[in-house]
Every structure is written in structure tokens, then in C-alpha cells.
C-alpha atoms as a printed R data frame, in Angstrom:
    type eleno elety resid chain resno        x       y      z
1   ATOM     1    CA   MET     A     1 -143.774 154.040 48.671
2   ATOM     2    CA   SER     A     2 -145.868 153.583 45.563
3   ATOM     3    CA   HIS     A     3 -146.731 150.046 44.590
4   ATOM     4    CA   ASP     A     4 -144.337 150.181 41.614
5   ATOM     5    CA   THR     A     5 -142.873 146.751 40.814
6   ATOM     6    CA   ARG     A     6 -139.654 148.432 39.664
7   ATOM     7    CA   THR     A     7 -138.720 149.402 43.219
8   ATOM     8    CA   ASP     A     8 -136.824 147.063 45.509
9   ATOM     9    CA   THR     A     9 -139.035 147.762 48.497
10  ATOM    10    CA   ARG     A    10 -140.681 144.630 49.859
11  ATOM    11    CA   LEU     A    11 -143.423 144.660 52.456
12  ATOM    12    CA   THR     A    12 -144.324 141.520 54.422
13  ATOM    13    CA   ARG     A    13 -147.397 141.314 56.636
14  ATOM    14    CA   THR     A    14 -148.087 138.277 58.795
15  ATOM    15    CA   ARG     A    15 -151.758 137.779 59.564
16  ATOM    16    CA   THR     A    16 -154.555 135.359 58.766
17  ATOM    17    CA   LEU     A    17 -155.992 135.220 55.271
18  ATOM    18    CA   ALA     A    18 -159.313 136.498 56.551
19  ATOM    19    CA   VAL     A    19 -157.759 139.528 58.189
20  ATOM    20    CA   THR     A    20 -155.727 140.260 55.049
21  ATOM    21    CA   ALA     A    21 -158.909 140.330 53.017
22  ATOM    22    CA   VAL     A    22 -160.541 142.672 55.505
23  ATOM    23    CA   ALA     A    23 -157.479 144.947 55.451
24  ATOM    24    CA   LEU     A    24 -157.536 145.157 51.662
25  ATOM    25    CA   THR     A    25 -161.229 145.999 51.674
26  ATOM    26    CA   ALA     A    26 -160.658 148.694 54.299
27  ATOM    27    CA   LEU     A    27 -157.786 150.197 52.333
28  ATOM    28    CA   LEU     A    28 -159.806 150.387 49.137
29  ATOM    29    CA   THR     A    29 -162.708 151.953 51.021
30  ATOM    30    CA   ALA     A    30 -160.426 154.572 52.562
31  ATOM    31    CA   ALA     A    31 -158.723 155.384 49.273
32  ATOM    32    CA   CYS     A    32 -162.049 156.039 47.562
33  ATOM    33    CA   ALA     A    33 -163.470 158.213 50.327
34  ATOM    34    CA   GLY     A    34 -163.753 161.986 50.451
35  ATOM    35    CA   SER     A    35 -161.559 164.611 52.100
36  ATOM    36    CA   THR     A    36 -161.025 162.723 55.362
37  ATOM    37    CA   SER     A    37 -162.138 159.191 56.133
38  ATOM    38    CA   ALA     A    38 -161.065 156.396 58.434
39  ATOM    39    CA   SER     A    39 -161.129 152.619 58.683
40  ATOM    40    CA   THR     A    40 -159.895 150.287 61.406
41  ATOM    41    CA   VAL     A    41 -158.553 146.755 61.058
42  ATOM    42    CA   THR     A    42 -157.931 144.805 64.252
43  ATOM    43    CA   SER     A    43 -155.037 142.358 63.983
44  ATOM    44    CA   THR     A    44 -151.521 141.561 65.072
45  ATOM    45    CA   THR     A    45 -149.177 142.477 62.256
46  ATOM    46    CA   THR     A    46 -145.468 142.033 61.712
47  ATOM    47    CA   LEU     A    47 -144.249 144.462 59.076
48  ATOM    48    CA   MET     A    48 -140.831 144.380 57.455
49  ATOM    49    CA   ALA     A    49 -139.893 146.970 54.868
50  ATOM    50    CA   THR     A    50 -136.530 147.009 53.075
51  ATOM    51    CA   GLY     A    51 -134.988 149.142 50.364
52  ATOM    52    CA   LEU     A    52 -136.187 152.297 52.132
53  ATOM    53    CA   LEU     A    53 -133.205 154.560 51.549
54  ATOM    54    CA   GLY     A    54 -134.317 157.670 49.655
55  ATOM    55    CA   LYS     A    55 -138.026 156.839 49.568
56  ATOM    56    CA   ARG     A    56 -140.374 159.836 49.827
57  ATOM    57    CA   TYR     A    57 -143.226 160.076 52.348
58  ATOM    58    CA   CYS     A    58 -145.357 162.640 54.204
59  ATOM    59    CA   GLU     A    59 -147.140 162.797 57.551
60  ATOM    60    CA   VAL     A    60 -150.174 164.478 59.056
61  ATOM    61    CA   LEU     A    61 -149.973 165.106 62.809
62  ATOM    62    CA   LEU     A    62 -153.273 165.565 64.654
63  ATOM    63    CA   VAL     A    63 -152.685 167.292 67.999
64  ATOM    64    CA   HIS     A    64 -154.942 166.611 70.978
65  ATOM    65    CA   SER     A    65 -154.957 167.392 74.688
66  ATOM    66    CA   GLY     A    66 -154.604 164.586 77.254
67  ATOM    67    CA   THR     A    67 -154.036 164.121 80.981
68  ATOM    68    CA   ALA     A    68 -150.241 164.391 80.543
69  ATOM    69    CA   GLY     A    69 -150.413 167.394 78.238
70  ATOM    70    CA   PHE     A    70 -150.575 167.596 74.475
71  ATOM    71    CA   TYR     A    71 -149.916 164.666 72.167
72  ATOM    72    CA   ALA     A    72 -149.976 164.078 68.416
73  ATOM    73    CA   ASP     A    73 -151.244 161.110 66.441
74  ATOM    74    CA   VAL     A    74 -148.899 160.657 63.494
75  ATOM    75    CA   TYR     A    75 -150.330 159.430 60.191
76  ATOM    76    CA   ASN     A    76 -147.825 158.328 57.532
77  ATOM    77    CA   THR     A    77 -148.241 157.756 53.794
78  ATOM    78    CA   TYR     A    78 -145.779 154.841 53.757
79  ATOM    79    CA   PRO     A    79 -146.332 152.193 52.362
80  ATOM    80    CA   LEU     A    80 -149.642 153.218 50.829
81  ATOM    81    CA   ASN     A    81 -148.265 155.873 48.475
82  ATOM    82    CA   ALA     A    82 -145.348 158.261 47.904
83  ATOM    83    CA   CYS     A    83 -147.252 161.422 48.934
84  ATOM    84    CA   PRO     A    84 -148.518 162.783 45.577
85  ATOM    85    CA   PRO     A    85 -147.146 166.355 45.312
86  ATOM    86    CA   ASP     A    86 -150.326 167.903 43.902
87  ATOM    87    CA   LYS     A    87 -152.588 166.440 46.586
88  ATOM    88    CA   TRP     A    88 -150.081 167.256 49.323
89  ATOM    89    CA   ALA     A    89 -149.849 170.885 48.216
90  ATOM    90    CA   ALA     A    90 -153.643 171.157 48.322
91  ATOM    91    CA   LEU     A    91 -154.028 170.060 51.966
92  ATOM    92    CA   ASP     A    92 -155.423 172.640 54.401
93  ATOM    93    CA   ALA     A    93 -154.195 172.039 57.960
94  ATOM    94    CA   THR     A    94 -156.984 174.117 59.512
95  ATOM    95    CA   ALA     A    95 -159.655 172.140 57.685
96  ATOM    96    CA   LEU     A    96 -158.009 168.829 58.609
97  ATOM    97    CA   ALA     A    97 -158.005 169.759 62.299
98  ATOM    98    CA   ARG     A    98 -161.689 170.667 62.170
99  ATOM    99    CA   GLU     A    99 -162.663 167.500 60.278
100 ATOM   100    CA   ASN     A   100 -160.758 165.277 62.741
101 ATOM   101    CA   GLN     A   101 -161.745 167.012 66.004
102 ATOM   102    CA   ALA     A   102 -158.113 167.969 66.690
103 ATOM   103    CA   LEU     A   103 -156.778 171.124 68.331
104 ATOM   104    CA   PHE     A   104 -154.699 171.655 65.224
105 ATOM   105    CA   ALA     A   105 -153.013 169.684 62.459
106 ATOM   106    CA   GLU     A   106 -149.430 169.845 61.249
107 ATOM   107    CA   LEU     A   107 -148.315 168.905 57.743
108 ATOM   108    CA   ASN     A   108 -144.946 167.178 58.028
109 ATOM   109    CA   GLY     A   109 -143.296 166.589 54.705
110 ATOM   110    CA   PRO     A   110 -142.156 165.763 52.223
111 ATOM   111    CA   ARG     A   111 -139.489 163.641 53.906
112 ATOM   112    CA   PHE     A   112 -137.089 160.943 52.716
113 ATOM   113    CA   TRP     A   113 -136.032 157.830 54.630
114 ATOM   114    CA   LEU     A   114 -132.349 157.396 55.491
115 ATOM   115    CA   MET     A   115 -132.495 153.953 57.079
116 ATOM   116    CA   ASP     A   116 -132.395 150.795 54.949
117 ATOM   117    CA   ALA     A   117 -135.079 148.774 56.727
118 ATOM   118    CA   ILE     A   118 -137.833 149.055 59.306
119 ATOM   119    CA   GLN     A   119 -139.322 146.208 61.297
120 ATOM   120    CA   LYS     A   120 -142.540 147.015 63.120
121 ATOM   121    CA   VAL     A   121 -144.887 144.926 65.239
122 ATOM   122    CA   ARG     A   122 -148.430 146.274 65.308
123 ATOM   123    CA   THR     A   123 -150.324 144.788 68.247
124 ATOM   124    CA   SER     A   124 -153.344 147.080 68.145
125 ATOM   125    CA   SER     A   125 -155.857 148.050 65.502
126 ATOM   126    CA   GLU     A   126 -154.536 149.426 62.219
127 ATOM   127    CA   GLN     A   127 -156.115 152.764 61.462
128 ATOM   128    CA   ILE     A   128 -156.125 154.054 57.894
129 ATOM   129    CA   ARG     A   129 -157.377 157.545 57.064
130 ATOM   130    CA   THR     A   130 -157.439 159.603 53.915
131 ATOM   131    CA   PHE     A   131 -156.588 163.286 54.045
132 ATOM   132    CA   GLY     A   132 -157.508 165.156 50.883
133 ATOM   133    CA   GLY     A   133 -157.376 161.914 48.933
134 ATOM   134    CA   ILE     A   134 -154.029 160.770 50.407
135 ATOM   135    CA   ALA     A   135 -154.250 157.461 52.306
136 ATOM   136    CA   MET     A   136 -152.220 157.277 55.537
137 ATOM   137    CA   ILE     A   137 -151.704 154.831 58.415
138 ATOM   138    CA   LEU     A   138 -151.535 155.786 62.104
139 ATOM   139    CA   GLU     A   139 -147.933 154.833 62.893
140 ATOM   140    CA   ALA     A   140 -147.008 156.564 66.169
141 ATOM   141    CA   THR     A   141 -148.060 158.825 69.007
142 ATOM   142    CA   VAL     A   142 -145.755 161.668 70.034
143 ATOM   143    CA   GLN     A   143 -145.898 163.029 73.573
144 ATOM   144    CA   ILE     A   144 -145.576 166.814 73.295
145 ATOM   145    CA   GLY     A   145 -146.036 167.855 76.919
146 ATOM   146    CA   PRO     A   146 -147.637 171.003 78.338
147 ATOM   147    CA   ASP     A   147 -145.827 173.571 76.171
148 ATOM   148    CA   ILE     A   148 -146.578 173.335 72.454
149 ATOM   149    CA   LEU     A   149 -144.409 176.315 71.506
150 ATOM   150    CA   ALA     A   150 -141.346 174.854 73.264
151 ATOM   151    CA   ALA     A   151 -142.020 171.511 71.609
152 ATOM   152    CA   GLN     A   152 -141.651 173.084 68.173
153 ATOM   153    CA   ALA     A   153 -138.117 174.285 68.897
154 ATOM   154    CA   PRO     A   154 -135.217 172.401 67.240
155 ATOM   155    CA   TYR     A   155 -132.898 170.120 69.211
156 ATOM   156    CA   ILE     A   156 -135.570 169.378 71.840
157 ATOM   157    CA   PRO     A   157 -136.134 165.595 72.340
158 ATOM   158    CA   HIS     A   158 -139.619 164.094 72.275
159 ATOM   159    CA   THR     A   159 -140.876 160.671 73.293
160 ATOM   160    CA   VAL     A   160 -142.480 158.587 70.546
161 ATOM   161    CA   ASN     A   161 -144.370 155.326 70.857
162 ATOM   162    CA   ARG     A   162 -143.610 153.642 67.525
163 ATOM   163    CA   GLN     A   163 -142.710 149.992 68.395
164 ATOM   164    CA   ALA     A   164 -140.158 149.603 65.627
165 ATOM   165    CA   ALA     A   165 -136.539 148.860 64.792
166 ATOM   166    CA   PHE     A   166 -134.622 150.946 62.246
167 ATOM   167    CA   THR     A   167 -131.628 149.325 60.519
168 ATOM   168    CA   PHE     A   168 -128.816 151.178 58.720
169 ATOM   169    CA   ASP     A   169 -126.714 148.722 56.704
170 ATOM   170    CA   ALA     A   170 -122.951 148.261 57.022
171 ATOM   171    CA   GLY     A   171 -120.978 150.315 54.518
172 ATOM   172    CA   ARG     A   172 -123.501 153.167 54.644
173 ATOM   173    CA   GLN     A   173 -122.755 156.762 55.520
174 ATOM   174    CA   VAL     A   174 -124.797 158.031 58.456
175 ATOM   175    CA   TYR     A   175 -125.251 161.591 59.723
176 ATOM   176    CA   GLU     A   176 -125.212 162.116 63.467
177 ATOM   177    CA   LEU     A   177 -125.527 164.747 66.152
178 ATOM   178    CA   VAL     A   178 -123.437 164.308 69.295
179 ATOM   179    CA   ALA     A   179 -124.615 166.127 72.420
180 ATOM   180    CA   PRO     A   180 -122.279 167.320 75.206
181 ATOM   181    CA   ASP     A   181 -123.320 164.337 77.367
182 ATOM   182    CA   ARG     A   182 -122.191 162.070 74.471
183 ATOM   183    CA   THR     A   183 -125.731 161.104 73.504
184 ATOM   184    CA   VAL     A   184 -125.671 160.269 69.781
185 ATOM   185    CA   TRP     A   185 -128.588 161.007 67.476
186 ATOM   186    CA   VAL     A   186 -128.686 159.459 63.993
187 ATOM   187    CA   MET     A   187 -130.569 161.173 61.167
188 ATOM   188    CA   GLN     A   188 -133.529 158.985 60.217
189 ATOM   189    CA   THR     A   189 -135.084 161.274 57.595
190 ATOM   190    CA   TYR     A   190 -134.141 164.424 55.769
191 ATOM   191    CA   SER     A   191 -136.767 167.026 55.042
192 ATOM   192    CA   GLN     A   192 -137.712 169.472 52.301
193 ATOM   193    CA   ILE     A   193 -139.975 171.475 54.618
194 ATOM   194    CA   LYS     A   194 -137.550 174.331 55.302
195 ATOM   195    CA   ASP     A   195 -135.454 173.892 52.155
196 ATOM   196    CA   PRO     A   196 -137.444 172.443 49.222
197 ATOM   197    CA   ASN     A   197 -134.189 171.773 47.359
198 ATOM   198    CA   LEU     A   198 -132.388 169.833 50.106
199 ATOM   199    CA   SER     A   199 -131.107 166.504 48.775
200 ATOM   200    CA   ALA     A   200 -129.149 163.520 50.042
201 ATOM   201    CA   ALA     A   201 -126.047 164.937 48.319
202 ATOM   202    CA   ASP     A   202 -126.170 167.933 50.683
203 ATOM   203    CA   LEU     A   203 -126.079 165.897 53.910
204 ATOM   204    CA   PRO     A   204 -122.302 165.288 54.208
205 ATOM   205    CA   GLY     A   205 -121.720 169.057 54.271
206 ATOM   206    CA   LEU     A   206 -124.737 169.997 56.350
207 ATOM   207    CA   ALA     A   207 -122.768 171.127 59.427
208 ATOM   208    CA   SER     A   208 -122.259 174.630 58.037
209 ATOM   209    CA   ARG     A   209 -126.021 175.135 57.789
210 ATOM   210    CA   LEU     A   210 -126.966 173.946 61.264
211 ATOM   211    CA   THR     A   211 -127.365 176.260 64.251
212 ATOM   212    CA   LEU     A   212 -126.257 173.715 66.813
213 ATOM   213    CA   PRO     A   213 -126.625 174.293 70.559
214 ATOM   214    CA   ALA     A   214 -123.405 174.964 72.465
215 ATOM   215    CA   GLY     A   215 -121.279 171.842 72.730
216 ATOM   216    CA   TRP     A   216 -123.127 169.873 70.029
217 ATOM   217    CA   THR     A   217 -121.378 168.541 66.919
218 ATOM   218    CA   TYR     A   218 -122.496 167.143 63.568
219 ATOM   219    CA   ARG     A   219 -120.507 164.260 62.138
220 ATOM   220    CA   VAL     A   220 -120.494 161.919 59.164
221 ATOM   221    CA   ARG     A   221 -119.247 158.355 59.479
222 ATOM   222    CA   THR     A   222 -119.285 155.122 57.510
223 ATOM   223    CA   LEU     A   223 -120.709 152.094 59.304
224 ATOM   224    CA   THR     A   224 -118.450 149.076 59.648
225 ATOM   225    CA   SER     A   225 -121.382 147.002 60.956
226 ATOM   226    CA   PRO     A   226 -125.164 147.425 60.826
227 ATOM   227    CA   LEU     A   227 -126.637 150.077 63.102
228 ATOM   228    CA   VAL     A   228 -129.983 149.129 64.658
229 ATOM   229    CA   VAL     A   229 -132.083 151.631 66.588
230 ATOM   230    CA   ALA     A   230 -134.436 149.260 68.434
231 ATOM   231    CA   THR     A   231 -137.503 150.754 70.103
232 ATOM   232    CA   ALA     A   232 -139.971 147.871 69.861
233 ATOM   233    CA   SER     A   233 -140.078 147.363 73.638
234 ATOM   234    CA   LYS     A   234 -139.245 150.882 74.819
235 ATOM   235    CA   ALA     A   235 -140.067 154.442 73.935
236 ATOM   236    CA   ALA     A   236 -138.129 156.129 71.150
237 ATOM   237    CA   HIS     A   237 -136.599 159.580 71.540
238 ATOM   238    CA   VAL     A   238 -136.469 161.880 68.530
239 ATOM   239    CA   LEU     A   239 -135.561 165.467 67.741
240 ATOM   240    CA   GLN     A   240 -135.220 167.771 64.745
241 ATOM   241    CA   ASP     A   241 -132.518 170.183 63.666
242 ATOM   242    CA   ASN     A   242 -133.186 173.733 62.460
243 ATOM   243    CA   LEU     A   243 -133.807 172.441 58.913
244 ATOM   244    CA   ALA     A   244 -136.495 170.011 60.203
245 ATOM   245    CA   ASN     A   245 -134.404 166.890 59.560
246 ATOM   246    CA   SER     A   246 -135.322 164.174 62.092
247 ATOM   247    CA   TYR     A   247 -132.985 162.155 64.321
248 ATOM   248    CA   SER     A   248 -133.431 159.124 66.589
249 ATOM   249    CA   GLU     A   249 -131.487 158.648 69.803
250 ATOM   250    CA   GLU     A   250 -128.884 156.045 68.964
251 ATOM   251    CA   SER     A   251 -126.986 155.721 72.239
252 ATOM   252    CA   SER     A   252 -126.314 157.571 75.463
253 ATOM   253    CA   GLY     A   253 -123.055 158.359 77.158
């Protein structure tokens, strides 16, 4: 999200005045740095963002090896900026991996939010980096496991530590995958990675373009009450379809 006063996105951070001043200084330092830079602000932060539907963002995933296999630190442009297209197109994943001591880097975007609001509690240090002049915040860690190639396959769930709650407002259309065991996955973002022309208008008819596993279905429904995917106190489970749209586990049968 750009800091454009015409948008209806509101961001609330709860912290002491001193910490807020430090955070602002760190952000300005990061934004003015070179190809890749980092700053850390230690605080406890409650973040509430509304008016998210349709907002553009991008991510950089830095993949490392740990005791439980591979994992990725996920850096997100929201709410610092809307992922400037020219700077995003100029990013070099190989160079980013080398500069950040990662096994490799993945460029994930552009993407567009499909929820209406996110509430997030940040209980550890806030890490802001700039990648090719694009400021991003470390927002989650994804556990990949021992097999990176298998992890890149569509319709394979992954565990994400994001400490957040996603809210889809009543009256909204949502787009869901239903697995044979009745687990429901709600689309949280749509992507222009595989199809640069994919738009929100295409989502109701997306079923014909998906190569779903046997027994899976894609459905569209209108919410009669708010849908909240709450993962503040437990791990989130996410997957992608063959067009790189992302889904969160909504419920299990």
C-alpha cells in the first residue's frame, strides 16, 4: 500500500512514542539505502489494516537450511509501498540470495489481497530490508521441509508462522478449494506471476483454468457473515494453485 491519502486503508500501530520515533528513523534509513539493507526495531506491535481488498504487493523469499529442513523468510512490501513495477522488474534473485547469505531467493509477485482486513500482533523485532530500492518487512517464516522441488508443486500445503487474523467481510464473494477430506481453503491473494493479465473479474470463472487434484473442487460463494481465518496462536496452513494464487486453510472436515 502506498501512503496515498485517497485510499481507505488505515494502519494502526500500538507502541510507545519513543519506539515509534525509532521505527520511523529505521524506515527512512532503510528506504535510502543501497541494493539490500536491513534495520531492526524491537517492540511489541499491534497492527490493524483495513480496506485491503485489491491492494497490490510483492514478496521476496530468502531460503535457508535449518535443522528441520529448508525454510523461507518472507519479506512483504505492505504497508511500506505498492511494489513499484519498474523496481520490481529490475530485481535479480541470484544477486539477492548472494547479498543476503541465502541458498536462493524467490520473487513472489505481484499479488493482490482478497481479504478485507488483517490484524497482526508482532511480539518480536521488526525487520525492515530494502531489495533493489524496495522496502519490505519480514512478515512470516515458511517451513519448506527437506524437499524443495516438491514444495514448489501446486496444491501442497505448507506451514507458515504469521501470527495474524484475516477477515473477509459479510456480503463478499470468496473463492475456495474443497479437498476430498472436506478441508476448505479460501483464496487470500490472486497472482499475476503465471498470468500477468489475471484480474479479480476472472476469479468467479477460474475453475476451468485450474488443474485440480482428483476429488478437489473450486467454488464461489457469498458470505452471509464475516469469515475470519485466525492464526495468531497457531500455525497457518497455505497452498497455491497452478496459477500461483494463494489459499489459507479455512476449516477441516
